Backbone as CSV, one residue per row, in Angstrom:
resi,resn,N_x,N_y,N_z,CA_x,CA_y,CA_z,C_x,C_y,C_z
1,UNK,-5.949,5.443,14.861,-5.310,4.126,14.820,-5.203,3.637,13.372
2,UNK,-4.083,3.084,13.028,-3.874,2.567,11.684,-4.227,1.085,11.669
3,UNK,-5.264,0.751,10.914,-5.684,-0.646,10.783,-6.744,-0.723,9.693
4,UNK,-7.068,-1.955,9.293,-8.147,-2.159,8.340,-7.704,-2.087,6.899
5,UNK,-8.584,-1.574,6.055,-8.331,-1.497,4.612,-7.690,-0.162,4.276
6,UNK,-6.413,-0.207,3.941,-5.612,0.983,3.666,-5.237,0.957,2.186
7,UNK,-5.778,1.854,1.415,-5.629,1.788,-0.042,-4.266,2.276,-0.496
8,UNK,-3.563,1.421,-1.237,-2.290,1.783,-1.871,-2.630,2.567,-3.131
9,UNK,-2.791,3.862,-3.005,-3.389,4.696,-4.041,-2.602,4.719,-5.348
10,UNK,-3.335,4.589,-6.447,-2.755,4.882,-7.754,-2.610,6.394,-7.900
11,UNK,-1.735,6.816,-8.797,-1.577,8.237,-9.112,-2.121,8.479,-10.517
12,UNK,-3.257,9.154,-10.647,-3.789,9.416,-11.991,-2.885,10.357,-12.787
13,UNK,-2.724,10.043,-14.056,-1.971,10.904,-14.974,-2.887,11.323,-16.124
14,UNK,-2.574,12.463,-16.682,-3.240,12.905,-17.916,-2.223,13.685,-18.740
15,UNK,-1.998,13.207,-19.957,-1.041,13.835,-20.870,0.337,13.984,-20.227
16,UNK,0.741,12.940,-19.497,2.075,12.903,-18.933,2.249,13.607,-17.609
17,UNK,1.205,14.273,-17.124,1.286,15.018,-15.865,0.381,14.386,-14.809
18,UNK,0.694,14.625,-13.536,-0.199,14.190,-12.457,-1.531,14.911,-12.613
19,UNK,-2.612,14.146,-12.618,-3.965,14.704,-12.753,-4.493,15.005,-11.353
20,UNK,-4.181,16.199,-10.856,-4.523,16.556,-9.485,-6.028,16.534,-9.215
21,UNK,-6.881,17.097,-10.098,-8.326,17.042,-9.827,-8.843,15.607,-9.733
22,UNK,-8.366,14.724,-10.613,-8.802,13.318,-10.567,-8.330,12.655,-9.278
23,UNK,-7.124,12.995,-8.831,-6.600,12.415,-7.593,-7.436,12.864,-6.398
24,UNK,-7.774,14.139,-6.340,-8.597,14.641,-5.228,-9.962,13.966,-5.219
25,UNK,-10.587,13.830,-6.374,-11.875,13.147,-6.454,-11.747,11.691,-6.025
26,UNK,-10.637,11.080,-6.412,-10.403,9.679,-6.077,-10.248,9.506,-4.567
27,UNK,-9.515,10.399,-3.933,-9.340,10.341,-2.480,-10.685,10.501,-1.774
28,UNK,-11.479,11.454,-2.204,-12.802,11.647,-1.595,-13.681,10.405,-1.767
29,UNK,-13.654,9.823,-2.958,-14.437,8.604,-3.224,-13.989,7.469,-2.320
30,UNK,-12.703,7.323,-2.148,-12.161,6.275,-1.280,-12.695,6.418,0.144
31,UNK,-12.651,7.617,0.662,-13.093,7.844,2.042,-14.592,7.621,2.165
32,UNK,-15.345,8.138,1.208,-16.807,7.973,1.244,-17.203,6.509,1.124
33,UNK,-16.391,5.692,0.436,-16.689,4.272,0.258,-16.273,3.428,1.464
34,UNK,-15.598,4.041,2.425,-15.315,3.329,3.668,-13.887,2.903,3.897
35,UNK,-12.945,3.269,3.026,-11.547,2.915,3.256,-11.088,3.471,4.599
36,UNK,-10.289,2.676,5.308,-9.867,3.047,6.661,-8.596,3.887,6.686
37,UNK,-7.940,4.026,5.548,-6.723,4.809,5.471,-6.222,4.855,4.048
38,UNK,-5.255,5.750,3.783,-4.772,5.985,2.426,-3.251,6.000,2.402
39,UNK,-2.685,5.391,1.357,-1.231,5.300,1.223,-0.836,5.853,-0.147
40,UNK,-0.517,7.139,-0.234,-0.064,7.711,-1.507,1.423,7.455,-1.733
41,UNK,1.824,7.434,-2.990,3.234,7.391,-3.404,3.954,6.117,-2.982
42,UNK,3.240,4.996,-3.048,3.899,3.706,-2.932,4.141,3.140,-4.315
43,UNK,4.372,1.836,-4.380,4.580,1.190,-5.679,3.374,1.391,-6.583
44,UNK,2.165,1.243,-6.019,0.938,1.411,-6.811,0.776,2.832,-7.312
45,UNK,1.407,3.775,-6.626,1.362,5.171,-7.053,2.462,5.536,-8.026
46,UNK,3.173,4.509,-8.522,4.260,4.705,-9.489,5.322,5.671,-8.963
47,UNK,5.627,5.555,-7.676,6.588,6.464,-7.059,7.957,6.470,-7.740
48,UNK,8.450,5.333,-8.291,9.774,5.393,-8.928,9.858,6.355,-10.105
49,UNK,8.712,6.662,-10.730,8.745,7.554,-11.894,8.177,8.938,-11.592
50,UNK,7.850,9.207,-10.338,7.469,10.562,-9.948,8.724,11.369,-9.656
51,UNK,8.747,12.601,-10.108,9.835,13.487,-9.698,9.682,13.781,-8.207
52,UNK,10.727,14.295,-7.586,10.629,14.658,-6.170,9.498,15.654,-5.940
53,UNK,9.380,16.614,-6.833,8.331,17.632,-6.690,6.943,17.000,-6.809
54,UNK,6.772,16.099,-7.775,5.481,15.426,-7.935,5.163,14.569,-6.714
55,UNK,6.141,13.827,-6.240,5.957,12.970,-5.070,5.441,13.796,-3.887
56,UNK,6.111,14.880,-3.607,5.726,15.705,-2.464,4.364,16.362,-2.685
57,UNK,4.085,16.744,-3.928,2.790,17.348,-4.245,1.648,16.355,-4.022
58,UNK,1.841,15.116,-4.447,0.790,14.101,-4.274,0.550,13.828,-2.792
59,UNK,1.605,13.734,-2.003,1.438,13.533,-0.551,0.666,14.705,0.055
60,UNK,1.059,15.924,-0.301,0.361,17.107,0.217,-1.113,17.100,-0.185
61,UNK,-1.396,16.768,-1.449,-2.786,16.714,-1.918,-3.602,15.697,-1.127
62,UNK,-2.990,14.546,-0.859,-3.694,13.490,-0.140,-4.015,13.936,1.285
63,UNK,-3.028,14.512,1.965,-3.239,14.983,3.337,-4.305,16.075,3.361
64,UNK,-4.206,17.018,2.443,-5.165,18.134,2.401,-6.581,17.642,2.112
65,UNK,-6.710,16.726,1.151,-8.041,16.250,0.759,-8.640,15.346,1.831
66,UNK,-7.823,14.500,2.438,-8.326,13.623,3.504,-8.779,14.440,4.701
67,UNK,-8.094,15.524,4.984,-8.484,16.477,6.022,-8.775,15.802,7.366
68,UNK,-7.959,14.822,7.712,-8.102,14.179,9.008,-9.193,13.142,9.111
69,UNK,-9.900,12.879,8.010,-11.010,11.908,8.075,-10.511,10.480,8.236
70,UNK,-9.373,10.164,7.618,-8.727,8.856,7.768,-7.226,9.097,7.831
71,UNK,-6.462,8.151,8.392,-5.012,8.326,8.411,-4.417,8.298,7.009
72,UNK,-3.364,9.087,6.826,-2.578,9.075,5.595,-1.180,8.569,5.930
73,UNK,-0.797,7.459,5.300,0.528,6.874,5.479,1.300,7.158,4.194
74,UNK,2.182,8.122,4.233,2.851,8.581,3.018,3.976,7.648,2.625
75,UNK,3.973,7.217,1.372,5.123,6.506,0.840,6.335,7.428,0.891
76,UNK,7.411,6.955,1.516,8.577,7.828,1.700,9.877,7.047,1.555
77,UNK,9.827,5.943,0.844,10.999,5.085,0.746,11.872,5.406,-0.447
78,UNK,13.104,4.920,-0.368,14.052,5.044,-1.471,15.211,4.103,-1.201
79,UNK,15.955,3.776,-2.249,17.190,3.021,-2.022,18.338,3.943,-1.651
80,UNK,18.095,5.232,-1.687,19.038,6.226,-1.184,18.561,6.663,0.196
81,UNK,19.357,6.444,1.213,18.952,6.826,2.566,18.696,8.318,2.653
82,UNK,19.542,9.102,2.013,19.368,10.559,2.034,18.016,10.955,1.451
83,UNK,17.614,10.320,0.368,16.336,10.623,-0.269,15.168,10.166,0.607
84,UNK,15.290,8.993,1.228,14.242,8.505,2.129,14.069,9.443,3.316
85,UNK,15.172,9.962,3.834,15.119,10.930,4.933,14.394,12.193,4.484
86,UNK,14.692,12.669,3.282,14.053,13.874,2.753,12.541,13.693,2.659
87,UNK,12.096,12.561,2.074,10.663,12.315,1.936,9.992,12.152,3.294
88,UNK,10.690,11.550,4.248,10.137,11.361,5.593,9.928,12.704,6.277
89,UNK,10.921,13.556,6.182,10.786,14.888,6.793,9.653,15.676,6.151
90,UNK,9.543,15.562,4.828,8.472,16.287,4.135,7.105,15.783,4.588
91,UNK,6.937,14.460,4.694,5.662,13.890,5.124,5.280,14.392,6.504
92,UNK,6.256,14.473,7.396,5.989,14.980,8.742,5.577,16.449,8.701
93,UNK,6.259,17.220,7.870,5.985,18.660,7.783,4.581,18.956,7.279
94,UNK,4.069,18.143,6.344,2.754,18.432,5.752,1.609,17.748,6.499
95,UNK,1.920,16.986,7.551,0.858,16.454,8.398,0.418,15.039,8.130
96,UNK,1.228,14.243,7.432,0.903,12.819,7.281,0.927,12.150,8.654
97,UNK,0.165,11.080,8.791,0.062,10.390,10.084,1.197,9.395,10.304
98,UNK,1.791,8.901,9.227,2.900,7.952,9.302,3.543,7.902,7.934
99,UNK,4.693,7.233,7.846,5.313,6.989,6.545,5.491,5.487,6.350
100,UNK,5.485,5.102,5.087,5.784,3.734,4.678,7.140,3.772,3.996
101,UNK,8.092,3.004,4.551,9.470,3.088,4.076,9.958,1.724,3.628
102,UNK,10.251,1.614,2.339,10.605,0.331,1.735,12.073,-0.005,1.967
103,UNK,12.378,-1.296,1.992,13.767,-1.736,2.057,14.531,-1.207,0.847
104,UNK,15.786,-0.798,1.040,16.563,-0.273,-0.088,16.711,-1.322,-1.191
105,UNK,16.155,-1.005,-2.345,16.166,-1.917,-3.477,17.433,-1.719,-4.302
106,UNK,17.830,-2.734,-5.013,18.970,-2.740,-5.931,20.321,-2.764,-5.206
107,UNK,20.477,-1.986,-4.134,21.752,-1.911,-3.426,22.158,-3.226,-2.756
108,UNK,21.163,-4.029,-2.353,21.400,-5.285,-1.649,22.227,-5.100,-0.366
109,UNK,21.760,-4.238,0.554,22.507,-4.039,1.796,22.444,-5.269,2.704
110,UNK,23.411,-5.357,3.611,23.394,-6.392,4.645,22.304,-6.072,5.664
111,UNK,22.085,-7.002,6.597,21.113,-6.740,7.666,21.529,-5.513,8.480
112,UNK,22.820,-5.334,8.710,23.277,-4.147,9.429,23.021,-2.883,8.612
113,UNK,23.225,-2.984,7.294,22.927,-1.850,6.426,21.448,-1.495,6.446
114,UNK,20.598,-2.525,6.431,19.150,-2.302,6.516,18.798,-1.607,7.827
115,UNK,19.386,-2.102,8.908,19.109,-1.502,10.228,19.524,-0.028,10.253
116,UNK,20.709,0.265,9.773,21.202,1.637,9.820,20.397,2.553,8.901
117,UNK,19.958,2.018,7.765,19.100,2.799,6.859,17.820,3.223,7.575
118,UNK,17.134,2.241,8.163,15.857,2.571,8.807,16.043,3.377,10.086
119,UNK,17.182,3.199,10.749,17.447,4.028,11.922,17.589,5.494,11.512
120,UNK,18.258,5.738,10.395,18.394,7.108,9.900,17.027,7.697,9.539
121,UNK,16.173,6.891,8.911,14.809,7.343,8.591,14.053,7.650,9.885
122,UNK,14.141,6.753,10.856,13.478,6.941,12.148,13.931,8.238,12.815
123,UNK,15.224,8.503,12.780,15.771,9.665,13.483,15.508,10.978,12.758
124,UNK,15.030,10.902,11.519,14.911,12.103,10.687,13.759,13.017,11.103
125,UNK,12.680,12.448,11.650,11.487,13.254,11.933,10.630,12.579,12.993
126,UNK,9.803,13.384,13.630,8.892,12.875,14.666,7.621,12.352,13.993
127,UNK,7.737,11.201,13.333,6.579,10.605,12.653,6.725,9.090,12.719
128,UNK,5.624,8.360,12.936,5.707,6.895,12.956,6.157,6.339,11.617
129,UNK,6.930,5.260,11.681,7.480,4.627,10.473,6.979,3.186,10.392
130,UNK,6.393,2.840,9.244,6.017,1.458,8.943,7.009,0.942,7.915
131,UNK,7.678,-0.156,8.241,8.621,-0.777,7.333,7.855,-1.449,6.196
132,UNK,8.460,-1.512,5.034,7.839,-2.195,3.894,8.808,-3.265,3.427
133,UNK,8.443,-4.517,3.688,9.307,-5.648,3.378,8.778,-6.369,2.151
134,UNK,9.452,-6.198,1.016,8.984,-6.781,-0.238,10.183,-7.326,-1.018
135,UNK,10.693,-8.479,-0.596,11.881,-9.042,-1.243,11.724,-9.271,-2.740
136,UNK,10.495,-9.525,-3.204,10.288,-9.767,-4.626,10.673,-8.585,-5.498
137,UNK,10.584,-7.371,-4.955,10.963,-6.177,-5.709,12.304,-5.605,-5.254
138,UNK,12.595,-5.712,-3.967,13.807,-5.074,-3.437,14.993,-6.020,-3.353
139,UNK,14.759,-7.322,-3.486,15.756,-8.396,-3.419,16.113,-8.744,-1.976
140,UNK,16.262,-7.741,-1.107,16.636,-8.012,0.277,15.399,-8.177,1.162
141,UNK,15.575,-8.952,2.234,14.509,-9.256,3.187,14.925,-8.733,4.555
142,UNK,14.027,-8.059,5.253,14.314,-7.642,6.622,14.147,-8.868,7.511
143,UNK,15.216,-9.375,8.053,15.137,-10.533,8.925,14.344,-10.224,10.183
144,UNK,13.758,-11.250,10.778,12.951,-11.056,11.982,13.792,-10.446,13.103
145,UNK,15.024,-10.883,13.248,15.894,-10.321,14.287,16.172,-8.842,14.036
146,UNK,16.390,-8.485,12.790,16.617,-7.078,12.444,15.354,-6.262,12.720
147,UNK,14.207,-6.829,12.393,12.938,-6.144,12.643,12.731,-5.923,14.140
148,UNK,13.091,-6.918,14.945,12.962,-6.790,16.398,13.872,-5.674,16.919
149,UNK,15.091,-5.572,16.365,15.987,-4.470,16.745,15.361,-3.123,16.386
150,UNK,14.782,-3.052,15.202,14.175,-1.798,14.765,12.966,-1.421,15.619
151,UNK,12.216,-2.426,16.071,11.024,-2.158,16.880,11.391,-1.581,18.244
152,UNK,12.644,-1.691,18.639,13.091,-1.072,19.885,13.137,0.449,19.762
153,UNK,13.207,0.947,18.522,13.176,2.387,18.293,11.731,2.864,18.452
154,UNK,11.491,3.971,19.138,10.115,4.326,19.528,9.148,4.615,18.393
155,UNK,9.648,5.037,17.239,8.730,5.419,16.163,8.643,4.377,15.045
156,UNK,9.343,3.258,15.185,9.124,2.138,14.255,7.945,1.352,14.809
157,UNK,6.810,1.378,14.116,5.582,0.834,14.706,5.104,-0.473,14.074
158,UNK,5.615,-0.831,12.894,5.093,-2.046,12.277,5.669,-2.292,10.904
159,UNK,5.013,-3.194,10.175,5.513,-3.606,8.865,4.360,-3.859,7.902
160,UNK,4.586,-3.493,6.652,3.776,-3.986,5.546,4.529,-5.182,4.989
161,UNK,3.957,-6.366,5.149,4.651,-7.596,4.789,4.167,-8.100,3.438
162,UNK,5.063,-8.059,2.463,4.759,-8.587,1.130,5.738,-9.702,0.793
163,UNK,6.127,-10.471,1.813,7.037,-11.594,1.579,6.314,-12.771,0.946
164,UNK,4.984,-12.858,1.120,4.226,-14.012,0.651,4.331,-15.197,1.585
165,UNK,5.045,-15.034,2.707,5.228,-16.102,3.692,4.275,-15.856,4.854
166,UNK,3.165,-16.573,4.866,2.146,-16.357,5.894,2.703,-16.609,7.290
167,UNK,3.607,-17.592,7.416,4.164,-17.915,8.724,4.949,-16.752,9.318
168,UNK,5.403,-15.824,8.475,6.149,-14.681,8.987,5.317,-13.862,9.974
169,UNK,4.016,-13.798,9.744,3.165,-13.025,10.638,3.241,-13.582,12.054
170,UNK,3.180,-14.890,12.181,3.278,-15.513,13.502,4.682,-15.384,14.071
171,UNK,5.696,-15.541,13.238,7.082,-15.411,13.701,7.337,-14.002,14.223
172,UNK,6.832,-13.010,13.498,7.020,-11.622,13.914,6.186,-11.296,15.142
173,UNK,5.017,-11.883,15.268,4.187,-11.674,16.460,4.888,-12.231,17.693
174,UNK,5.520,-13.400,17.555,6.243,-13.991,18.679,7.462,-13.148,19.052
175,UNK,8.109,-12.580,18.057,9.320,-11.806,18.313,9.034,-10.419,18.859
176,UNK,7.968,-9.772,18.360,7.695,-8.376,18.723,6.451,-8.183,19.574
177,UNK,5.584,-9.190,19.626,4.370,-9.062,20.419,3.222,-8.439,19.656
178,UNK,2.043,-8.398,20.278,0.839,-7.936,19.580,0.810,-6.444,19.293
179,UNK,1.685,-5.661,19.924,1.679,-4.213,19.681,2.410,-3.840,18.396
180,UNK,3.127,-4.776,17.793,3.797,-4.533,16.520,2.757,-4.634,15.420
181,UNK,2.536,-3.536,14.705,1.491,-3.454,13.677,1.904,-4.277,12.460
182,UNK,1.089,-5.269,12.130,1.388,-6.117,10.977,0.289,-5.950,9.929
183,UNK,0.688,-5.422,8.795,-0.226,-5.169,7.685,0.156,-6.058,6.516
184,UNK,-0.831,-6.721,5.939,-0.575,-7.516,4.743,-0.236,-6.588,3.582
185,UNK,0.695,-7.033,2.767,1.010,-6.286,1.551,0.555,-7.008,0.310
186,UNK,-0.347,-7.977,0.486,-0.798,-8.800,-0.637,-2.266,-9.158,-0.422
187,UNK,-3.132,-8.634,-1.268,-4.578,-8.824,-1.084,-4.991,-10.285,-1.028
188,UNK,-4.440,-11.096,-1.902,-4.916,-12.476,-2.013,-4.689,-13.282,-0.746
189,UNK,-3.653,-12.934,0.039,-3.343,-13.692,1.250,-3.670,-12.916,2.528
190,UNK,-4.356,-11.796,2.392,-4.667,-10.972,3.566,-5.530,-11.721,4.576
191,UNK,-6.410,-12.590,4.099,-7.261,-13.357,5.014,-6.407,-14.199,5.954
192,UNK,-5.400,-14.864,5.406,-4.519,-15.693,6.230,-3.706,-14.832,7.193
193,UNK,-3.212,-13.699,6.728,-2.445,-12.800,7.590,-3.302,-12.332,8.760
194,UNK,-4.540,-11.983,8.489,-5.431,-11.537,9.562,-5.686,-12.653,10.567
195,UNK,-5.837,-13.880,10.080,-6.054,-15.015,10.979,-4.826,-15.277,11.844
196,UNK,-3.639,-14.915,11.341,-2.394,-15.087,12.094,-2.120,-13.920,13.045
197,UNK,-3.006,-12.947,13.087,-2.824,-11.827,14.010,-2.535,-10.500,13.371
198,UNK,-2.699,-10.393,12.050,-2.499,-9.116,11.373,-3.572,-8.111,11.741
199,UNK,-3.306,-6.848,11.421,-4.252,-5.780,11.769,-4.785,-5.020,10.567
200,UNK,-4.478,-5.493,9.357,-5.011,-4.804,8.194,-4.229,-5.149,6.948
201,UNK,-4.557,-4.427,5.868,-3.914,-4.676,4.575,-3.727,-3.357,3.844
202,UNK,-2.518,-3.133,3.337,-2.294,-2.037,2.392,-2.623,-2.614,1.022
203,UNK,-3.787,-2.236,0.539,-4.484,-2.974,-0.512,-4.434,-2.300,-1.870
204,UNK,-4.083,-3.074,-2.887,-4.185,-2.629,-4.274,-5.638,-2.699,-4.742
205,UNK,-6.302,-3.809,-4.411,-7.676,-4.025,-4.859,-8.614,-2.931,-4.367
206,UNK,-8.327,-2.357,-3.200,-9.187,-1.297,-2.653,-9.250,-0.074,-3.549
207,UNK,-8.302,0.061,-4.494,-8.401,1.165,-5.448,-9.708,1.122,-6.220
208,UNK,-10.184,-0.077,-6.537,-11.379,-0.204,-7.377,-12.551,-0.860,-6.636
209,UNK,-12.288,-1.451,-5.472,-13.353,-2.089,-4.689,-13.239,-1.670,-3.228
210,UNK,-13.243,-0.371,-2.950,-13.008,0.080,-1.576,-14.061,-0.383,-0.584
211,UNK,-15.322,-0.412,-1.013,-16.388,-0.813,-0.093,-16.262,-2.287,0.285
212,UNK,-16.011,-3.136,-0.701,-15.866,-4.568,-0.437,-14.633,-4.838,0.421
213,UNK,-13.527,-4.172,0.124,-12.296,-4.394,0.888,-12.444,-3.910,2.326
214,UNK,-13.133,-2.794,2.515,-13.367,-2.304,3.875,-14.262,-3.268,4.650
215,UNK,-15.290,-3.792,3.990,-16.178,-4.758,4.642,-15.423,-6.033,5.007
216,UNK,-14.540,-6.474,4.104,-13.725,-7.658,4.360,-12.845,-7.450,5.585
217,UNK,-12.161,-6.318,5.644,-11.280,-6.055,6.774,-12.062,-5.884,8.076
218,UNK,-13.215,-5.256,8.006,-14.046,-5.102,9.196,-14.480,-6.461,9.736
219,UNK,-14.859,-7.356,8.837,-15.234,-8.710,9.253,-14.066,-9.408,9.944
220,UNK,-12.885,-9.301,9.362,-11.695,-9.914,9.974,-11.435,-9.336,11.360
221,UNK,-11.467,-8.018,11.470,-11.175,-7.366,12.755,-12.209,-7.711,13.810
222,UNK,-13.445,-8.010,13.372,-14.508,-8.412,14.295,-14.487,-9.901,14.597
223,UNK,-13.558,-10.626,13.991,-13.471,-12.067,14.217,-14.520,-12.863,13.473
224,UNK,-15.201,-12.226,12.503,-16.240,-12.916,11.729,-15.589,-13.479,10.464
225,UNK,-14.874,-14.580,10.615,-14.125,-15.114,9.482,-15.011,-15.841,8.474
226,UNK,-16.230,-16.189,8.874,-17.168,-16.754,7.899,-17.564,-15.680,6.887
227,UNK,-17.862,-14.482,7.373,-18.197,-13.372,6.481,-16.972,-12.939,5.671
228,UNK,-15.818,-12.943,6.319,-14.597,-12.589,5.608,-14.321,-13.563,4.470
229,UNK,-14.570,-14.840,4.704,-14.351,-15.839,3.656,-15.340,-15.652,2.510
230,UNK,-16.575,-15.294,2.838,-17.570,-15.032,1.788,-17.104,-13.877,0.907
231,UNK,-16.586,-12.818,1.517,-16.105,-11.671,0.758,-14.816,-11.998,0.007
232,UNK,-13.984,-12.842,0.610,-12.763,-13.284,-0.072,-13.097,-13.995,-1.379
233,UNK,-14.135,-14.828,-1.356,-14.527,-15.548,-2.566,-14.976,-14.586,-3.670
234,UNK,-15.599,-13.483,-3.271,-16.024,-12.480,-4.252,-14.820,-11.709,-4.800
235,UNK,-13.894,-11.380,-3.910,-12.776,-10.514,-4.271,-11.616,-11.248,-4.937
236,UNK,-11.498,-12.535,-4.693,-10.292,-13.256,-5.126,-10.018,-13.139,-6.634
237,UNK,-11.009,-13.295,-7.513,-10.700,-13.132,-8.944,-10.140,-11.753,-9.280
238,UNK,-10.601,-10.742,-8.548,-10.104,-9.391,-8.773,-8.674,-9.241,-8.243
239,UNK,-8.409,-9.836,-7.067,-7.035,-9.832,-6.545,-6.065,-10.383,-7.585
240,UNK,-6.474,-11.475,-8.227,-5.601,-12.122,-9.214,-5.485,-11.276,-10.492
241,UNK,-6.611,-10.755,-10.957,-6.620,-10.020,-12.227,-5.782,-8.754,-12.164
242,UNK,-5.722,-8.124,-10.988,-4.981,-6.870,-10.873,-3.472,-7.069,-10.867
243,UNK,-3.053,-8.341,-10.918,-1.629,-8.634,-11.047,-1.356,-9.528,-12.247
244,UNK,-2.281,-9.519,-13.218,-2.091,-10.318,-14.425,-0.895,-9.810,-15.228
245,UNK,-0.608,-8.522,-15.088,0.613,-7.923,-15.620,1.187,-7.030,-14.529
246,UNK,2.339,-6.411,-14.800,3.032,-5.635,-13.776,2.129,-4.548,-13.196
247,UNK,2.032,-4.526,-11.888,1.237,-3.521,-11.180,1.948,-2.170,-11.238
248,UNK,1.188,-1.066,-11.406,-0.258,-0.942,-11.299,-1.006,-0.856,-12.630
249,UNK,-0.429,-1.306,-13.728,-1.110,-1.163,-15.021,-2.495,-1.811,-15.038
250,UNK,-2.677,-3.041,-14.508,-4.032,-3.609,-14.507,-5.009,-2.808,-13.637
251,UNK,-4.517,-2.250,-12.536,-5.381,-1.450,-11.665,-5.787,-0.166,-12.354
252,UNK,-4.853,0.447,-13.082,-5.195,1.654,-13.847,-6.252,1.323,-14.908
253,UNK,-6.141,0.143,-15.529,-7.135,-0.293,-16.503,-8.501,-0.431,-15.837
254,UNK,-8.526,-1.087,-14.678,-9.789,-1.265,-13.953,-10.386,0.081,-13.560
255,UNK,-9.547,0.995,-13.097,-10.028,2.322,-12.709,-10.617,3.060,-13.906
256,UNK,-10.010,2.906,-15.068,-10.535,3.543,-16.272,-11.873,2.932,-16.673
257,UNK,-11.989,1.602,-16.554,-13.262,0.948,-16.866,-14.377,1.427,-15.945
258,UNK,-14.018,1.842,-14.719,-14.998,2.349,-13.753,-15.130,3.872,-13.821
259,UNK,-14.482,4.477,-14.818,-14.535,5.931,-15.033,-14.005,6.724,-13.834
260,UNK,-12.977,6.182,-13.178,-12.377,6.860,-12.036,-11.230,7.766,-12.456
261,UNK,-10.491,7.363,-13.471,-9.371,8.159,-13.968,-8.886,7.529,-15.268
262,UNK,-7.926,8.169,-15.890,-7.308,7.619,-17.085,-6.492,6.387,-16.724
263,UNK,-6.294,5.479,-17.696,-5.445,4.320,-17.447,-3.980,4.607,-17.770
264,UNK,-3.663,5.863,-18.001,-2.306,6.245,-18.392,-1.290,5.854,-17.319
265,UNK,-0.208,5.230,-17.752,0.913,4.877,-16.876,2.183,5.485,-17.465
266,UNK,3.244,5.453,-16.669,4.520,5.980,-17.134,5.487,4.845,-17.409
267,UNK,6.263,5.016,-18.466,7.312,4.047,-18.758,8.260,3.922,-17.559
268,UNK,8.685,2.696,-17.255,8.617,1.494,-18.092,7.306,0.718,-18.001
269,UNK,6.311,1.214,-17.242,4.988,0.593,-17.281,4.338,0.913,-18.626
270,UNK,3.564,-0.029,-19.144,2.815,0.178,-20.382,1.393,-0.321,-20.171
271,UNK,0.429,0.154,-20.961,-0.940,-0.356,-20.849,-0.975,-1.860,-21.071
272,UNK,-1.912,-2.525,-20.409,-1.978,-3.983,-20.492,-2.531,-4.434,-21.836
273,UNK,-2.271,-5.689,-22.163,-2.709,-6.266,-23.429,-4.217,-6.443,-23.451
274,UNK,-4.760,-6.684,-24.630,-6.210,-6.856,-24.758,-6.683,-8.089,-24.001
275,UNK,-5.895,-9.170,-24.032,-6.273,-10.370,-23.283,-6.328,-10.110,-21.789
276,UNK,-5.368,-9.383,-21.267,-5.354,-9.036,-19.844,-6.507,-8.093,-19.504
277,UNK,-6.805,-7.186,-20.426,-7.922,-6.259,-20.220,-9.235,-7.020,-20.048
278,UNK,-9.410,-8.080,-20.821,-10.634,-8.879,-20.703,-10.689,-9.591,-19.354
279,UNK,-9.535,-10.033,-18.852,-9.495,-10.654,-17.520,-9.888,-9.657,-16.441
280,UNK,-9.384,-8.440,-16.542,-9.722,-7.403,-15.571,-11.209,-7.078,-15.640
281,UNK,-11.717,-6.932,-16.849,-13.145,-6.628,-17.025,-14.012,-7.751,-16.458
282,UNK,-13.653,-8.997,-16.726,-14.426,-10.139,-16.215,-14.437,-10.161,-14.684
283,UNK,-13.294,-9.850,-14.071,-13.208,-9.842,-12.608,-14.066,-8.733,-12.013
284,UNK,-14.096,-7.577,-12.668,-14.962,-6.484,-12.205,-16.434,-6.873,-12.309
285,UNK,-16.791,-7.530,-13.412,-18.161,-7.989,-13.582,-18.534,-9.016,-12.514
286,UNK,-17.631,-9.970,-12.250,-17.893,-11.014,-11.274,-18.061,-10.451,-9.869
287,UNK,-17.337,-9.368,-9.570,-17.437,-8.744,-8.247,-18.636,-7.808,-8.146
288,UNK,-19.371,-7.642,-9.232,-20.538,-6.772,-9.222,-20.195,-5.287,-9.274
289,UNK,-19.005,-4.949,-9.759,-18.559,-3.558,-9.783,-18.771,-2.895,-11.124
290,UNK,-19.082,-3.689,-12.143,-19.238,-3.173,-13.500,-20.488,-3.780,-14.111
291,UNK,-21.279,-2.936,-14.750,-22.486,-3.427,-15.409,-22.140,-4.192,-16.657
292,UNK,-22.881,-5.238,-16.929,-22.613,-6.084,-18.115,-22.918,-5.333,-19.389
């Protein structure tokens, strides 16, 4: 079952190449720390700057290293429907448990265009599809009516919602019912999404605080919102710090401070400024993840 704290994995680089050994170690650490699932090759994984070969290699590495211990939801989106279909088929072939498919960015398709895009992705392979709705990056928004049409397709199972509109969770629950999987796409508001009926979060913060994020999600799923709020207070400064500059550069910085991997990013991402670095370091210290 897909639920809980699902880490939007960063992709470690070294000298311009994917650092496969660091990625494998990172995946193992994530699972051992309690993450409920893994999402390679999303925005946090710098998928726009991965070559097709690198993208597929990272998905394969994640599936192989996870070895069935937790679900793997492979990032498989593109603004090219043909490319999204290719990544979806590949994810199914290598044994991913589901794919995460983003709304076509830059093209600005109509609602009918969005529907037809995701229908083509759905029809491409026998694998569950989670929609990724992030108007802030893609410009277009999957309307609730369009989402309801898509949910009629048997393998469209839910959405990663990064609209920032908490009420959308309730609107979508009313339209699609409780069986429609609703995952927060924003750590800072995940508590509210869970209270509105969400089932988990595809989390950036879990890259560096997997144990805390898993505990937070477990508390929410158990209905212990007092404990969830206590953990939210600990995590909130980190949620904010990891977006002090364009993601995933702050997360790569935090991972480097924790000796998890290099902070290397690919252009147009650049390393964060010294002032931002101090904010990230302070948030790690406040969360008890870094020694003073």
